C-alpha positions as CSV (number, residue, x, y, z in Angstrom):
1,X,50.3,-122.2,32.6
2,X,50.2,-125.5,34.5
3,X,52.4,-126.1,37.5
4,X,53.4,-129.6,36.3
5,X,56.8,-130.3,34.8
6,X,57.3,-129.1,31.3
7,X,57.6,-132.6,30.0
8,X,54.1,-133.3,31.2
9,X,52.5,-130.3,29.3
10,X,50.1,-131.2,26.6
11,X,48.9,-127.8,25.5
12,X,50.4,-124.4,24.6
13,X,48.2,-121.3,24.7
14,X,49.5,-118.3,22.7
15,X,47.8,-114.9,22.9
16,X,49.3,-112.7,20.2
17,X,48.7,-109.7,18.2
18,X,50.1,-106.6,16.5
19,X,49.3,-103.1,15.5
20,X,49.4,-102.1,11.8
21,X,48.3,-99.1,9.8
22,X,45.3,-101.1,8.7
23,X,44.2,-102.2,12.2
24,X,45.0,-104.0,15.4
25,X,45.0,-107.8,15.8
26,X,44.3,-109.9,18.8
27,X,44.3,-113.7,18.4
28,X,44.6,-116.7,20.7
29,X,45.2,-120.2,19.7
30,X,45.8,-123.3,21.9
31,X,48.1,-125.9,20.3
32,X,48.7,-129.6,21.1
33,X,52.2,-130.4,22.3
34,X,51.9,-134.1,23.0
35,X,49.5,-136.8,23.7
36,X,46.4,-135.2,25.2
37,X,44.2,-136.6,27.9
38,X,40.5,-137.2,27.0
39,X,39.6,-134.5,29.5
40,X,41.9,-132.0,27.8
41,X,40.4,-132.9,24.4
42,X,36.9,-132.5,25.7
43,X,37.6,-129.1,27.2
44,X,39.3,-127.9,24.0
45,X,36.2,-128.9,22.0
46,X,33.8,-127.3,24.5
47,X,35.7,-124.0,24.1
48,X,35.6,-124.3,20.4
49,X,31.8,-125.0,20.4
50,X,31.3,-121.8,22.6
51,X,33.5,-119.7,20.3
52,X,31.6,-120.8,17.2
53,X,28.2,-120.3,18.8
54,X,28.9,-116.6,19.4
55,X,30.6,-116.2,16.1
56,X,27.5,-117.3,14.2
57,X,25.0,-115.2,16.2
58,X,22.2,-113.2,14.6
59,X,20.8,-110.2,16.6
60,X,18.9,-107.0,16.2
61,X,20.5,-103.5,16.1
62,X,19.4,-100.9,18.6
63,X,18.4,-103.6,21.0
64,X,21.3,-105.9,21.5
65,X,24.2,-105.3,23.9
66,X,27.3,-107.4,24.5
67,X,25.7,-108.5,27.8
68,X,22.8,-110.0,25.8
69,X,25.1,-112.0,23.6
70,X,27.5,-113.3,26.4
71,X,25.2,-116.2,27.2
72,X,25.6,-117.6,23.7
73,X,29.2,-118.5,24.4
74,X,29.1,-118.9,28.2
75,X,25.9,-121.0,28.0
76,X,27.8,-123.7,26.1
77,X,30.4,-123.8,28.9
78,X,27.6,-123.8,31.5
79,X,26.1,-126.9,29.8
80,X,29.2,-128.8,31.1
81,X,29.0,-127.3,34.6
82,X,32.0,-125.1,33.9
83,X,32.6,-121.3,33.6
84,X,35.4,-118.8,33.0
85,X,35.9,-115.8,35.3
86,X,36.4,-113.2,32.7
87,X,34.6,-111.5,29.9
88,X,33.8,-113.3,26.6
89,X,35.0,-110.4,24.4
90,X,36.1,-106.8,24.2
91,X,36.2,-104.0,21.7
92,X,39.4,-103.5,19.5
93,X,40.6,-100.1,18.4
94,X,41.9,-99.2,14.9
95,X,45.6,-98.8,15.3
96,X,44.8,-97.9,18.9
97,X,44.0,-99.8,22.1
98,X,43.6,-103.6,21.8
99,X,41.1,-103.4,24.6
100,X,38.9,-100.5,23.6
101,X,35.3,-99.8,24.4
102,X,32.6,-98.9,24.7
103,X,31.5,-102.3,23.3
104,X,32.3,-105.4,25.2
105,X,30.8,-108.9,25.7
106,X,30.5,-109.9,29.3
107,X,27.6,-110.8,31.7
108,X,27.7,-107.3,33.4
109,X,29.2,-104.1,32.1
110,X,32.6,-103.5,33.9
111,X,33.0,-99.8,32.8
112,X,30.5,-97.0,32.2
113,X,29.3,-97.1,28.6
114,X,29.9,-100.9,28.1
115,X,26.1,-101.3,28.1
116,X,26.1,-99.7,24.6
117,X,24.2,-101.3,21.8
118,X,26.2,-103.1,19.1
119,X,26.3,-101.3,15.8
120,X,27.7,-102.0,12.3
121,X,31.4,-101.4,12.1
122,X,32.2,-102.3,15.7
123,X,34.9,-105.0,16.2
124,X,34.7,-107.4,19.2
125,X,36.7,-110.4,20.2
126,X,35.2,-113.8,20.7
127,X,37.3,-115.7,23.3
128,X,35.6,-118.1,25.7
129,X,37.8,-120.5,27.5
130,X,38.3,-123.1,30.1
131,X,40.9,-122.6,32.8
132,X,41.7,-125.2,35.5
133,X,44.0,-123.9,38.1
134,X,47.2,-125.9,38.4
135,X,46.4,-127.9,35.3
136,X,45.9,-126.0,32.0
137,X,44.2,-123.2,30.2
138,X,42.4,-123.3,26.9
139,X,41.2,-120.4,24.8
140,X,40.4,-119.9,21.1
141,X,39.9,-116.3,20.0
142,X,38.7,-114.6,16.8
143,X,38.1,-111.0,16.0
144,X,34.5,-110.3,14.7
145,X,33.1,-107.3,12.7
146,X,29.5,-106.4,13.3
147,X,27.7,-106.1,9.9
148,X,24.2,-105.4,8.8
149,X,22.1,-108.4,7.7
150,X,18.4,-108.6,6.7
151,X,16.1,-105.7,7.5
152,X,12.4,-106.5,7.9
153,X,9.4,-105.7,10.0
154,X,11.2,-106.9,13.1
155,X,14.1,-104.5,12.7
156,X,17.7,-104.4,11.3
157,X,19.2,-107.8,11.9
158,X,23.0,-108.1,12.3
159,X,25.6,-110.8,12.3
160,X,29.4,-111.1,12.5
161,X,32.0,-111.3,9.8
162,X,35.1,-113.1,11.0
163,X,38.3,-111.1,10.6
164,X,40.8,-113.6,12.0
165,X,42.1,-116.2,9.6
166,X,44.2,-118.8,11.5
167,X,43.7,-122.5,11.6
168,X,42.4,-124.3,14.7
169,X,44.4,-127.4,15.8
170,X,42.4,-130.4,14.6
171,X,44.5,-132.7,16.7
172,X,42.9,-131.3,19.8
173,X,39.3,-131.8,18.8
174,X,36.9,-134.5,20.0
175,X,34.8,-134.8,16.9
176,X,32.3,-137.0,18.7
177,X,30.9,-134.1,20.7
178,X,30.5,-131.7,17.8
179,X,27.1,-131.5,16.1
180,X,26.7,-131.6,12.3
181,X,26.2,-127.8,12.3
182,X,29.4,-127.3,14.3
183,X,31.4,-129.5,12.0
184,X,30.2,-127.5,9.1
185,X,31.1,-124.3,10.8
186,X,34.6,-125.6,11.4
187,X,35.0,-126.9,7.8
188,X,33.7,-123.6,6.3
189,X,36.0,-121.6,8.5
190,X,39.0,-123.6,7.6
191,X,38.2,-123.4,3.9
192,X,38.0,-119.6,4.3
193,X,41.4,-119.7,6.1
194,X,43.0,-121.7,3.3
195,X,41.5,-119.5,0.5
196,X,42.7,-116.3,2.1
197,X,46.1,-117.3,3.3
198,X,47.4,-119.8,0.7
199,X,48.0,-117.2,-2.1
200,X,50.8,-115.8,0.1
201,X,52.5,-119.1,0.8
202,X,55.2,-121.2,-0.8
203,X,54.1,-124.6,-2.3
204,X,55.5,-126.4,0.7
205,X,53.6,-124.1,3.1
206,X,50.4,-124.6,1.1
207,X,50.7,-128.4,1.5
208,X,51.1,-128.0,5.2
209,X,48.1,-125.6,5.5
210,X,45.9,-127.8,3.3
211,X,46.5,-130.7,5.7
212,X,45.9,-128.5,8.7
213,X,42.6,-127.1,7.4
214,X,41.2,-130.4,6.0
215,X,37.6,-131.3,6.5
216,X,36.7,-133.4,9.5
């Protein structure tokens, strides 16, 4: 967290999760606490762009490793002459270890076996971020499930289904640096969040969630 006085903090990063009989969750969201600077808003939006770019990847089974996919998220950060000194994602166990291999998404395998190919049924996290020492940290994290897509003469294509359903703080986004496709990704994701979560909410809570997941 920043070293500035608490009254000066504009962002709150919460990394949370739990273990249930049906699986293990790992989710990070960064929330706006007050009036953001333009630099904070830009960095939040860059992290969001990177997270969505990996989340919407298509790749080929028996060929693709997490190291192959890392550049999809990190490359967006690189475009702004920034980086994050950690992996982009890790495997998640089923009612087991929240950091569980052998799959992982990072530039170079850290542990033996992390160079394994991604296969259907594997769960990985997608959590690029921007961390400026003494200022602030921004991360947005979803869990992704590897699933089979189209199979053709080029091989078995795969993509990710998003397991995490939690809104992203619209107040932190600089809409001007989002592309049309990125806006659509965000709107579609928020529609999914509302559709899946709202049946379990009170009417008052539904009104809040509807506003928090509105189209941009």
